[in-house]
Chimera marker file (.cmm) of the C-alpha trace (Angstrom):
<marker_set name="trace">
<marker id="1" x="-65.323" y="57.921" z="136.374" r="1" g="1" b="0" radius="0.5"/>
<marker id="2" x="-67.182" y="60.962" z="137.058" r="1" g="1" b="0" radius="0.5"/>
<marker id="3" x="-68.776" y="62.704" z="134.103" r="1" g="1" b="0" radius="0.5"/>
<marker id="4" x="-66.711" y="65.402" z="132.681" r="1" g="1" b="0" radius="0.5"/>
<marker id="5" x="-67.723" y="69.742" z="132.360" r="1" g="1" b="0" radius="0.5"/>
<marker id="6" x="-69.362" y="70.246" z="129.681" r="1" g="1" b="0" radius="0.5"/>
<marker id="7" x="-71.738" y="66.893" z="129.156" r="1" g="1" b="0" radius="0.5"/>
<marker id="8" x="-75.506" y="67.450" z="129.242" r="1" g="1" b="0" radius="0.5"/>
<marker id="9" x="-76.394" y="66.082" z="133.048" r="1" g="1" b="0" radius="0.5"/>
<marker id="10" x="-77.700" y="63.036" z="133.110" r="1" g="1" b="0" radius="0.5"/>
<marker id="11" x="-81.807" y="63.029" z="133.785" r="1" g="1" b="0" radius="0.5"/>
<marker id="12" x="-83.084" y="60.826" z="137.334" r="1" g="1" b="0" radius="0.5"/>
<marker id="13" x="-86.439" y="60.652" z="139.264" r="1" g="1" b="0" radius="0.5"/>
<marker id="14" x="-85.465" y="59.941" z="143.023" r="1" g="1" b="0" radius="0.5"/>
<marker id="15" x="-88.232" y="59.856" z="146.133" r="1" g="1" b="0" radius="0.5"/>
<marker id="16" x="-86.799" y="62.594" z="148.824" r="1" g="1" b="0" radius="0.5"/>
<marker id="17" x="-86.804" y="62.647" z="152.466" r="1" g="1" b="0" radius="0.5"/>
<marker id="18" x="-90.985" y="63.403" z="152.183" r="1" g="1" b="0" radius="0.5"/>
<marker id="19" x="-91.143" y="60.860" z="149.593" r="1" g="1" b="0" radius="0.5"/>
<marker id="20" x="-92.546" y="63.384" z="146.880" r="1" g="1" b="0" radius="0.5"/>
<marker id="21" x="-90.508" y="62.713" z="143.727" r="1" g="1" b="0" radius="0.5"/>
<marker id="22" x="-88.009" y="65.099" z="142.630" r="1" g="1" b="0" radius="0.5"/>
<marker id="23" x="-86.079" y="64.968" z="139.066" r="1" g="1" b="0" radius="0.5"/>
<marker id="24" x="-83.825" y="66.866" z="137.518" r="1" g="1" b="0" radius="0.5"/>
<marker id="25" x="-85.262" y="68.389" z="134.417" r="1" g="1" b="0" radius="0.5"/>
<marker id="26" x="-87.822" y="70.159" z="136.540" r="1" g="1" b="0" radius="0.5"/>
<marker id="27" x="-85.349" y="72.665" z="137.376" r="1" g="1" b="0" radius="0.5"/>
<marker id="28" x="-84.341" y="72.940" z="133.449" r="1" g="1" b="0" radius="0.5"/>
<marker id="29" x="-84.523" y="76.676" z="132.071" r="1" g="1" b="0" radius="0.5"/>
<marker id="30" x="-85.244" y="77.524" z="135.800" r="1" g="1" b="0" radius="0.5"/>
<marker id="31" x="-82.444" y="76.989" z="138.251" r="1" g="1" b="0" radius="0.5"/>
<marker id="32" x="-79.193" y="76.186" z="137.916" r="1" g="1" b="0" radius="0.5"/>
<marker id="33" x="-78.393" y="73.323" z="140.597" r="1" g="1" b="0" radius="0.5"/>
<marker id="34" x="-75.567" y="72.087" z="143.155" r="1" g="1" b="0" radius="0.5"/>
<marker id="35" x="-75.618" y="68.151" z="142.903" r="1" g="1" b="0" radius="0.5"/>
<marker id="36" x="-74.483" y="66.828" z="145.615" r="1" g="1" b="0" radius="0.5"/>
<marker id="37" x="-73.444" y="63.106" z="146.308" r="1" g="1" b="0" radius="0.5"/>
<marker id="38" x="-72.474" y="61.663" z="149.502" r="1" g="1" b="0" radius="0.5"/>
<marker id="39" x="-72.226" y="58.620" z="151.171" r="1" g="1" b="0" radius="0.5"/>
<marker id="40" x="-74.224" y="57.850" z="154.009" r="1" g="1" b="0" radius="0.5"/>
<marker id="41" x="-76.494" y="60.008" z="156.284" r="1" g="1" b="0" radius="0.5"/>
<marker id="42" x="-76.064" y="60.004" z="159.952" r="1" g="1" b="0" radius="0.5"/>
<marker id="43" x="-72.239" y="59.843" z="159.094" r="1" g="1" b="0" radius="0.5"/>
<marker id="44" x="-69.567" y="61.806" z="161.056" r="1" g="1" b="0" radius="0.5"/>
<marker id="45" x="-67.836" y="63.978" z="157.273" r="1" g="1" b="0" radius="0.5"/>
<marker id="46" x="-71.135" y="63.721" z="155.528" r="1" g="1" b="0" radius="0.5"/>
<marker id="47" x="-73.185" y="65.497" z="158.467" r="1" g="1" b="0" radius="0.5"/>
<marker id="48" x="-70.911" y="68.125" z="159.152" r="1" g="1" b="0" radius="0.5"/>
<marker id="49" x="-70.847" y="68.758" z="154.848" r="1" g="1" b="0" radius="0.5"/>
<marker id="50" x="-74.577" y="68.959" z="154.817" r="1" g="1" b="0" radius="0.5"/>
<marker id="51" x="-74.895" y="71.433" z="158.427" r="1" g="1" b="0" radius="0.5"/>
<marker id="52" x="-72.236" y="72.953" z="156.616" r="1" g="1" b="0" radius="0.5"/>
<marker id="53" x="-74.975" y="73.287" z="153.284" r="1" g="1" b="0" radius="0.5"/>
<marker id="54" x="-77.527" y="73.750" z="155.882" r="1" g="1" b="0" radius="0.5"/>
<marker id="55" x="-75.620" y="76.880" z="157.516" r="1" g="1" b="0" radius="0.5"/>
<marker id="56" x="-75.480" y="78.837" z="154.105" r="1" g="1" b="0" radius="0.5"/>
<marker id="57" x="-78.465" y="78.250" z="152.566" r="1" g="1" b="0" radius="0.5"/>
<marker id="58" x="-79.167" y="81.269" z="150.548" r="1" g="1" b="0" radius="0.5"/>
<marker id="59" x="-76.021" y="80.618" z="148.668" r="1" g="1" b="0" radius="0.5"/>
<marker id="60" x="-77.486" y="77.189" z="147.116" r="1" g="1" b="0" radius="0.5"/>
<marker id="61" x="-80.882" y="77.381" z="147.658" r="1" g="1" b="0" radius="0.5"/>
<marker id="62" x="-82.745" y="80.764" z="146.038" r="1" g="1" b="0" radius="0.5"/>
<marker id="63" x="-84.456" y="81.491" z="143.164" r="1" g="1" b="0" radius="0.5"/>
<marker id="64" x="-81.357" y="81.036" z="140.695" r="1" g="1" b="0" radius="0.5"/>
<marker id="65" x="-79.861" y="78.159" z="142.416" r="1" g="1" b="0" radius="0.5"/>
<marker id="66" x="-81.437" y="74.546" z="143.587" r="1" g="1" b="0" radius="0.5"/>
<marker id="67" x="-79.387" y="72.433" z="146.057" r="1" g="1" b="0" radius="0.5"/>
<marker id="68" x="-79.885" y="68.409" z="145.479" r="1" g="1" b="0" radius="0.5"/>
<marker id="69" x="-78.134" y="66.606" z="148.131" r="1" g="1" b="0" radius="0.5"/>
<marker id="70" x="-77.999" y="62.570" z="147.192" r="1" g="1" b="0" radius="0.5"/>
<marker id="71" x="-77.174" y="59.478" z="149.367" r="1" g="1" b="0" radius="0.5"/>
<marker id="72" x="-78.274" y="55.761" z="148.612" r="1" g="1" b="0" radius="0.5"/>
<marker id="73" x="-79.849" y="55.886" z="152.000" r="1" g="1" b="0" radius="0.5"/>
<marker id="74" x="-83.944" y="55.256" z="151.916" r="1" g="1" b="0" radius="0.5"/>
<marker id="75" x="-86.357" y="57.934" z="151.953" r="1" g="1" b="0" radius="0.5"/>
<marker id="76" x="-87.320" y="57.189" z="155.811" r="1" g="1" b="0" radius="0.5"/>
<marker id="77" x="-83.759" y="57.267" z="156.787" r="1" g="1" b="0" radius="0.5"/>
<marker id="78" x="-83.508" y="60.746" z="155.199" r="1" g="1" b="0" radius="0.5"/>
<marker id="79" x="-86.315" y="62.062" z="156.743" r="1" g="1" b="0" radius="0.5"/>
<marker id="80" x="-85.302" y="61.159" z="160.061" r="1" g="1" b="0" radius="0.5"/>
<marker id="81" x="-81.709" y="62.983" z="159.295" r="1" g="1" b="0" radius="0.5"/>
<marker id="82" x="-82.888" y="65.628" z="157.623" r="1" g="1" b="0" radius="0.5"/>
<marker id="83" x="-85.227" y="66.075" z="161.177" r="1" g="1" b="0" radius="0.5"/>
<marker id="84" x="-82.396" y="65.640" z="163.209" r="1" g="1" b="0" radius="0.5"/>
<marker id="85" x="-80.208" y="68.063" z="161.471" r="1" g="1" b="0" radius="0.5"/>
<marker id="86" x="-82.850" y="70.409" z="160.878" r="1" g="1" b="0" radius="0.5"/>
<marker id="87" x="-82.058" y="70.116" z="156.864" r="1" g="1" b="0" radius="0.5"/>
<marker id="88" x="-85.071" y="71.967" z="154.692" r="1" g="1" b="0" radius="0.5"/>
<marker id="89" x="-83.712" y="71.099" z="151.382" r="1" g="1" b="0" radius="0.5"/>
<marker id="90" x="-83.930" y="67.936" z="149.280" r="1" g="1" b="0" radius="0.5"/>
<marker id="91" x="-82.634" y="64.894" z="150.454" r="1" g="1" b="0" radius="0.5"/>
<marker id="92" x="-82.755" y="62.358" z="147.672" r="1" g="1" b="0" radius="0.5"/>
<marker id="93" x="-82.863" y="58.625" z="148.093" r="1" g="1" b="0" radius="0.5"/>
<marker id="94" x="-80.879" y="56.908" z="145.289" r="1" g="1" b="0" radius="0.5"/>
<marker id="95" x="-82.017" y="53.829" z="147.397" r="1" g="1" b="0" radius="0.5"/>
<marker id="96" x="-83.614" y="51.627" z="144.297" r="1" g="1" b="0" radius="0.5"/>
<marker id="97" x="-82.709" y="50.921" z="141.550" r="1" g="1" b="0" radius="0.5"/>
<marker id="98" x="-79.770" y="50.950" z="144.438" r="1" g="1" b="0" radius="0.5"/>
<marker id="99" x="-76.977" y="53.882" z="142.828" r="1" g="1" b="0" radius="0.5"/>
<marker id="100" x="-78.658" y="54.025" z="139.603" r="1" g="1" b="0" radius="0.5"/>
<marker id="101" x="-78.130" y="57.642" z="139.680" r="1" g="1" b="0" radius="0.5"/>
<marker id="102" x="-74.830" y="57.639" z="141.450" r="1" g="1" b="0" radius="0.5"/>
<marker id="103" x="-74.181" y="55.475" z="138.496" r="1" g="1" b="0" radius="0.5"/>
<marker id="104" x="-74.635" y="57.509" z="135.896" r="1" g="1" b="0" radius="0.5"/>
<marker id="105" x="-72.798" y="60.464" z="137.198" r="1" g="1" b="0" radius="0.5"/>
<marker id="106" x="-69.626" y="58.048" z="137.507" r="1" g="1" b="0" radius="0.5"/>
<marker id="107" x="-69.749" y="58.388" z="141.782" r="1" g="1" b="0" radius="0.5"/>
<marker id="108" x="-70.796" y="54.966" z="142.606" r="1" g="1" b="0" radius="0.5"/>
<marker id="109" x="-68.515" y="52.994" z="144.398" r="1" g="1" b="0" radius="0.5"/>
<marker id="110" x="-69.522" y="49.368" z="144.027" r="1" g="1" b="0" radius="0.5"/>
<marker id="111" x="-67.595" y="47.866" z="146.218" r="1" g="1" b="0" radius="0.5"/>
<marker id="112" x="-68.753" y="49.352" z="149.290" r="1" g="1" b="0" radius="0.5"/>
<marker id="113" x="-72.402" y="49.502" z="148.089" r="1" g="1" b="0" radius="0.5"/>
<marker id="114" x="-72.181" y="54.182" z="147.906" r="1" g="1" b="0" radius="0.5"/>
<marker id="115" x="-71.599" y="56.991" z="146.227" r="1" g="1" b="0" radius="0.5"/>
<marker id="116" x="-68.267" y="59.025" z="146.706" r="1" g="1" b="0" radius="0.5"/>
<marker id="117" x="-68.809" y="62.807" z="147.566" r="1" g="1" b="0" radius="0.5"/>
<marker id="118" x="-69.185" y="63.598" z="143.955" r="1" g="1" b="0" radius="0.5"/>
<marker id="119" x="-70.260" y="67.435" z="143.518" r="1" g="1" b="0" radius="0.5"/>
<marker id="120" x="-71.738" y="68.649" z="139.548" r="1" g="1" b="0" radius="0.5"/>
<marker id="121" x="-72.632" y="72.516" z="139.384" r="1" g="1" b="0" radius="0.5"/>
<marker id="122" x="-75.334" y="72.303" z="136.487" r="1" g="1" b="0" radius="0.5"/>
<marker id="123" x="-76.137" y="75.441" z="134.539" r="1" g="1" b="0" radius="0.5"/>
<marker id="124" x="-79.824" y="76.191" z="133.691" r="1" g="1" b="0" radius="0.5"/>
<marker id="125" x="-79.626" y="74.352" z="130.283" r="1" g="1" b="0" radius="0.5"/>
<marker id="126" x="-78.221" y="71.112" z="132.313" r="1" g="1" b="0" radius="0.5"/>
<marker id="127" x="-74.791" y="71.029" z="131.155" r="1" g="1" b="0" radius="0.5"/>
<marker id="128" x="-72.643" y="70.010" z="133.789" r="1" g="1" b="0" radius="0.5"/>
<marker id="129" x="-70.252" y="73.196" z="134.057" r="1" g="1" b="0" radius="0.5"/>
<marker id="130" x="-68.031" y="72.696" z="137.559" r="1" g="1" b="0" radius="0.5"/>
<marker id="131" x="-67.315" y="69.219" z="139.173" r="1" g="1" b="0" radius="0.5"/>
<marker id="132" x="-64.867" y="67.686" z="141.868" r="1" g="1" b="0" radius="0.5"/>
<marker id="133" x="-65.463" y="64.367" z="143.642" r="1" g="1" b="0" radius="0.5"/>
<marker id="134" x="-63.691" y="63.251" z="146.530" r="1" g="1" b="0" radius="0.5"/>
<marker id="135" x="-62.957" y="60.126" z="148.725" r="1" g="1" b="0" radius="0.5"/>
<marker id="136" x="-65.234" y="58.907" z="151.187" r="1" g="1" b="0" radius="0.5"/>
<marker id="137" x="-63.172" y="60.385" z="154.524" r="1" g="1" b="0" radius="0.5"/>
<marker id="138" x="-62.479" y="63.481" z="152.370" r="1" g="1" b="0" radius="0.5"/>
<marker id="139" x="-64.732" y="67.153" z="153.145" r="1" g="1" b="0" radius="0.5"/>
<marker id="140" x="-65.260" y="69.226" z="150.524" r="1" g="1" b="0" radius="0.5"/>
<marker id="141" x="-65.163" y="73.000" z="150.536" r="1" g="1" b="0" radius="0.5"/>
<marker id="142" x="-68.101" y="75.159" z="150.239" r="1" g="1" b="0" radius="0.5"/>
<marker id="143" x="-66.329" y="77.849" z="148.767" r="1" g="1" b="0" radius="0.5"/>
<marker id="144" x="-65.048" y="76.132" z="146.045" r="1" g="1" b="0" radius="0.5"/>
<marker id="145" x="-69.536" y="75.914" z="144.720" r="1" g="1" b="0" radius="0.5"/>
<marker id="146" x="-69.619" y="79.802" z="145.610" r="1" g="1" b="0" radius="0.5"/>
<marker id="147" x="-67.222" y="80.380" z="143.050" r="1" g="1" b="0" radius="0.5"/>
<marker id="148" x="-68.378" y="77.702" z="140.568" r="1" g="1" b="0" radius="0.5"/>
<marker id="149" x="-71.866" y="79.286" z="140.630" r="1" g="1" b="0" radius="0.5"/>
<marker id="150" x="-70.653" y="83.006" z="140.430" r="1" g="1" b="0" radius="0.5"/>
<marker id="151" x="-68.518" y="82.013" z="137.243" r="1" g="1" b="0" radius="0.5"/>
<marker id="152" x="-72.271" y="80.752" z="135.643" r="1" g="1" b="0" radius="0.5"/>
<link id1="1" id2="2" r="1" g="1" b="0" radius="0.2"/>
<link id1="2" id2="3" r="1" g="1" b="0" radius="0.2"/>
<link id1="3" id2="4" r="1" g="1" b="0" radius="0.2"/>
<link id1="4" id2="5" r="1" g="1" b="0" radius="0.2"/>
<link id1="5" id2="6" r="1" g="1" b="0" radius="0.2"/>
<link id1="6" id2="7" r="1" g="1" b="0" radius="0.2"/>
<link id1="7" id2="8" r="1" g="1" b="0" radius="0.2"/>
<link id1="8" id2="9" r="1" g="1" b="0" radius="0.2"/>
<link id1="9" id2="10" r="1" g="1" b="0" radius="0.2"/>
<link id1="10" id2="11" r="1" g="1" b="0" radius="0.2"/>
<link id1="11" id2="12" r="1" g="1" b="0" radius="0.2"/>
<link id1="12" id2="13" r="1" g="1" b="0" radius="0.2"/>
<link id1="13" id2="14" r="1" g="1" b="0" radius="0.2"/>
<link id1="14" id2="15" r="1" g="1" b="0" radius="0.2"/>
<link id1="15" id2="16" r="1" g="1" b="0" radius="0.2"/>
<link id1="16" id2="17" r="1" g="1" b="0" radius="0.2"/>
<link id1="17" id2="18" r="1" g="1" b="0" radius="0.2"/>
<link id1="18" id2="19" r="1" g="1" b="0" radius="0.2"/>
<link id1="19" id2="20" r="1" g="1" b="0" radius="0.2"/>
<link id1="20" id2="21" r="1" g="1" b="0" radius="0.2"/>
<link id1="21" id2="22" r="1" g="1" b="0" radius="0.2"/>
<link id1="22" id2="23" r="1" g="1" b="0" radius="0.2"/>
<link id1="23" id2="24" r="1" g="1" b="0" radius="0.2"/>
<link id1="24" id2="25" r="1" g="1" b="0" radius="0.2"/>
<link id1="25" id2="26" r="1" g="1" b="0" radius="0.2"/>
<link id1="26" id2="27" r="1" g="1" b="0" radius="0.2"/>
<link id1="27" id2="28" r="1" g="1" b="0" radius="0.2"/>
<link id1="28" id2="29" r="1" g="1" b="0" radius="0.2"/>
<link id1="29" id2="30" r="1" g="1" b="0" radius="0.2"/>
<link id1="30" id2="31" r="1" g="1" b="0" radius="0.2"/>
<link id1="31" id2="32" r="1" g="1" b="0" radius="0.2"/>
<link id1="32" id2="33" r="1" g="1" b="0" radius="0.2"/>
<link id1="33" id2="34" r="1" g="1" b="0" radius="0.2"/>
<link id1="34" id2="35" r="1" g="1" b="0" radius="0.2"/>
<link id1="35" id2="36" r="1" g="1" b="0" radius="0.2"/>
<link id1="36" id2="37" r="1" g="1" b="0" radius="0.2"/>
<link id1="37" id2="38" r="1" g="1" b="0" radius="0.2"/>
<link id1="38" id2="39" r="1" g="1" b="0" radius="0.2"/>
<link id1="39" id2="40" r="1" g="1" b="0" radius="0.2"/>
<link id1="40" id2="41" r="1" g="1" b="0" radius="0.2"/>
<link id1="41" id2="42" r="1" g="1" b="0" radius="0.2"/>
<link id1="42" id2="43" r="1" g="1" b="0" radius="0.2"/>
<link id1="43" id2="44" r="1" g="1" b="0" radius="0.2"/>
<link id1="44" id2="45" r="1" g="1" b="0" radius="0.2"/>
<link id1="45" id2="46" r="1" g="1" b="0" radius="0.2"/>
<link id1="46" id2="47" r="1" g="1" b="0" radius="0.2"/>
<link id1="47" id2="48" r="1" g="1" b="0" radius="0.2"/>
<link id1="48" id2="49" r="1" g="1" b="0" radius="0.2"/>
<link id1="49" id2="50" r="1" g="1" b="0" radius="0.2"/>
<link id1="50" id2="51" r="1" g="1" b="0" radius="0.2"/>
<link id1="51" id2="52" r="1" g="1" b="0" radius="0.2"/>
<link id1="52" id2="53" r="1" g="1" b="0" radius="0.2"/>
<link id1="53" id2="54" r="1" g="1" b="0" radius="0.2"/>
<link id1="54" id2="55" r="1" g="1" b="0" radius="0.2"/>
<link id1="55" id2="56" r="1" g="1" b="0" radius="0.2"/>
<link id1="56" id2="57" r="1" g="1" b="0" radius="0.2"/>
<link id1="57" id2="58" r="1" g="1" b="0" radius="0.2"/>
<link id1="58" id2="59" r="1" g="1" b="0" radius="0.2"/>
<link id1="59" id2="60" r="1" g="1" b="0" radius="0.2"/>
<link id1="60" id2="61" r="1" g="1" b="0" radius="0.2"/>
<link id1="61" id2="62" r="1" g="1" b="0" radius="0.2"/>
<link id1="62" id2="63" r="1" g="1" b="0" radius="0.2"/>
<link id1="63" id2="64" r="1" g="1" b="0" radius="0.2"/>
<link id1="64" id2="65" r="1" g="1" b="0" radius="0.2"/>
<link id1="65" id2="66" r="1" g="1" b="0" radius="0.2"/>
<link id1="66" id2="67" r="1" g="1" b="0" radius="0.2"/>
<link id1="67" id2="68" r="1" g="1" b="0" radius="0.2"/>
<link id1="68" id2="69" r="1" g="1" b="0" radius="0.2"/>
<link id1="69" id2="70" r="1" g="1" b="0" radius="0.2"/>
<link id1="70" id2="71" r="1" g="1" b="0" radius="0.2"/>
<link id1="71" id2="72" r="1" g="1" b="0" radius="0.2"/>
<link id1="72" id2="73" r="1" g="1" b="0" radius="0.2"/>
<link id1="73" id2="74" r="1" g="1" b="0" radius="0.2"/>
<link id1="74" id2="75" r="1" g="1" b="0" radius="0.2"/>
<link id1="75" id2="76" r="1" g="1" b="0" radius="0.2"/>
<link id1="76" id2="77" r="1" g="1" b="0" radius="0.2"/>
<link id1="77" id2="78" r="1" g="1" b="0" radius="0.2"/>
<link id1="78" id2="79" r="1" g="1" b="0" radius="0.2"/>
<link id1="79" id2="80" r="1" g="1" b="0" radius="0.2"/>
<link id1="80" id2="81" r="1" g="1" b="0" radius="0.2"/>
<link id1="81" id2="82" r="1" g="1" b="0" radius="0.2"/>
<link id1="82" id2="83" r="1" g="1" b="0" radius="0.2"/>
<link id1="83" id2="84" r="1" g="1" b="0" radius="0.2"/>
<link id1="84" id2="85" r="1" g="1" b="0" radius="0.2"/>
<link id1="85" id2="86" r="1" g="1" b="0" radius="0.2"/>
<link id1="86" id2="87" r="1" g="1" b="0" radius="0.2"/>
<link id1="87" id2="88" r="1" g="1" b="0" radius="0.2"/>
<link id1="88" id2="89" r="1" g="1" b="0" radius="0.2"/>
<link id1="89" id2="90" r="1" g="1" b="0" radius="0.2"/>
<link id1="90" id2="91" r="1" g="1" b="0" radius="0.2"/>
<link id1="91" id2="92" r="1" g="1" b="0" radius="0.2"/>
<link id1="92" id2="93" r="1" g="1" b="0" radius="0.2"/>
<link id1="93" id2="94" r="1" g="1" b="0" radius="0.2"/>
<link id1="94" id2="95" r="1" g="1" b="0" radius="0.2"/>
<link id1="95" id2="96" r="1" g="1" b="0" radius="0.2"/>
<link id1="96" id2="97" r="1" g="1" b="0" radius="0.2"/>
<link id1="97" id2="98" r="1" g="1" b="0" radius="0.2"/>
<link id1="98" id2="99" r="1" g="1" b="0" radius="0.2"/>
<link id1="99" id2="100" r="1" g="1" b="0" radius="0.2"/>
<link id1="100" id2="101" r="1" g="1" b="0" radius="0.2"/>
<link id1="101" id2="102" r="1" g="1" b="0" radius="0.2"/>
<link id1="102" id2="103" r="1" g="1" b="0" radius="0.2"/>
<link id1="103" id2="104" r="1" g="1" b="0" radius="0.2"/>
<link id1="104" id2="105" r="1" g="1" b="0" radius="0.2"/>
<link id1="105" id2="106" r="1" g="1" b="0" radius="0.2"/>
<link id1="106" id2="107" r="1" g="1" b="0" radius="0.2"/>
<link id1="107" id2="108" r="1" g="1" b="0" radius="0.2"/>
<link id1="108" id2="109" r="1" g="1" b="0" radius="0.2"/>
<link id1="109" id2="110" r="1" g="1" b="0" radius="0.2"/>
<link id1="110" id2="111" r="1" g="1" b="0" radius="0.2"/>
<link id1="111" id2="112" r="1" g="1" b="0" radius="0.2"/>
<link id1="112" id2="113" r="1" g="1" b="0" radius="0.2"/>
<link id1="113" id2="114" r="1" g="1" b="0" radius="0.2"/>
<link id1="114" id2="115" r="1" g="1" b="0" radius="0.2"/>
<link id1="115" id2="116" r="1" g="1" b="0" radius="0.2"/>
<link id1="116" id2="117" r="1" g="1" b="0" radius="0.2"/>
<link id1="117" id2="118" r="1" g="1" b="0" radius="0.2"/>
<link id1="118" id2="119" r="1" g="1" b="0" radius="0.2"/>
<link id1="119" id2="120" r="1" g="1" b="0" radius="0.2"/>
<link id1="120" id2="121" r="1" g="1" b="0" radius="0.2"/>
<link id1="121" id2="122" r="1" g="1" b="0" radius="0.2"/>
<link id1="122" id2="123" r="1" g="1" b="0" radius="0.2"/>
<link id1="123" id2="124" r="1" g="1" b="0" radius="0.2"/>
<link id1="124" id2="125" r="1" g="1" b="0" radius="0.2"/>
<link id1="125" id2="126" r="1" g="1" b="0" radius="0.2"/>
<link id1="126" id2="127" r="1" g="1" b="0" radius="0.2"/>
<link id1="127" id2="128" r="1" g="1" b="0" radius="0.2"/>
<link id1="128" id2="129" r="1" g="1" b="0" radius="0.2"/>
<link id1="129" id2="130" r="1" g="1" b="0" radius="0.2"/>
<link id1="130" id2="131" r="1" g="1" b="0" radius="0.2"/>
<link id1="131" id2="132" r="1" g="1" b="0" radius="0.2"/>
<link id1="132" id2="133" r="1" g="1" b="0" radius="0.2"/>
<link id1="133" id2="134" r="1" g="1" b="0" radius="0.2"/>
<link id1="134" id2="135" r="1" g="1" b="0" radius="0.2"/>
<link id1="135" id2="136" r="1" g="1" b="0" radius="0.2"/>
<link id1="136" id2="137" r="1" g="1" b="0" radius="0.2"/>
<link id1="137" id2="138" r="1" g="1" b="0" radius="0.2"/>
<link id1="138" id2="139" r="1" g="1" b="0" radius="0.2"/>
<link id1="139" id2="140" r="1" g="1" b="0" radius="0.2"/>
<link id1="140" id2="141" r="1" g="1" b="0" radius="0.2"/>
<link id1="141" id2="142" r="1" g="1" b="0" radius="0.2"/>
<link id1="142" id2="143" r="1" g="1" b="0" radius="0.2"/>
<link id1="143" id2="144" r="1" g="1" b="0" radius="0.2"/>
<link id1="144" id2="145" r="1" g="1" b="0" radius="0.2"/>
<link id1="145" id2="146" r="1" g="1" b="0" radius="0.2"/>
<link id1="146" id2="147" r="1" g="1" b="0" radius="0.2"/>
<link id1="147" id2="148" r="1" g="1" b="0" radius="0.2"/>
<link id1="148" id2="149" r="1" g="1" b="0" radius="0.2"/>
<link id1="149" id2="150" r="1" g="1" b="0" radius="0.2"/>
<link id1="150" id2="151" r="1" g="1" b="0" radius="0.2"/>
<link id1="151" id2="152" r="1" g="1" b="0" radius="0.2"/>
</marker_set>
């Protein structure tokens, strides 16, 4: 079960597609975070969602907001995926320990070995203010993220 609104967001430290460590708590006091978990790079729905974010990036990566997308793929796969799709925001690898961050947020599917489509809008104090969790085949609506960010 996914963590609830009003919960302090679990901290994590994951490698991005360039092998750099990204820590959620580094944004505390500085930026709100849109934390997006997705099953796998290179799959149809995931590619569509991440490219839609790319196309609207100024709304999700600016002076007030940081977009972080997390999958259980290796950083090496994520680098190729980012280059292929022109994704310039952080793609974080929850590869090892496998699914640790996804589990902390309650969005890891143990049977499939990957995260489901969970999104968490986290305020500057590190508190979850909005969330949505969709099943593997169900894409999310970016307009919902924008409304959630506007309400912060």
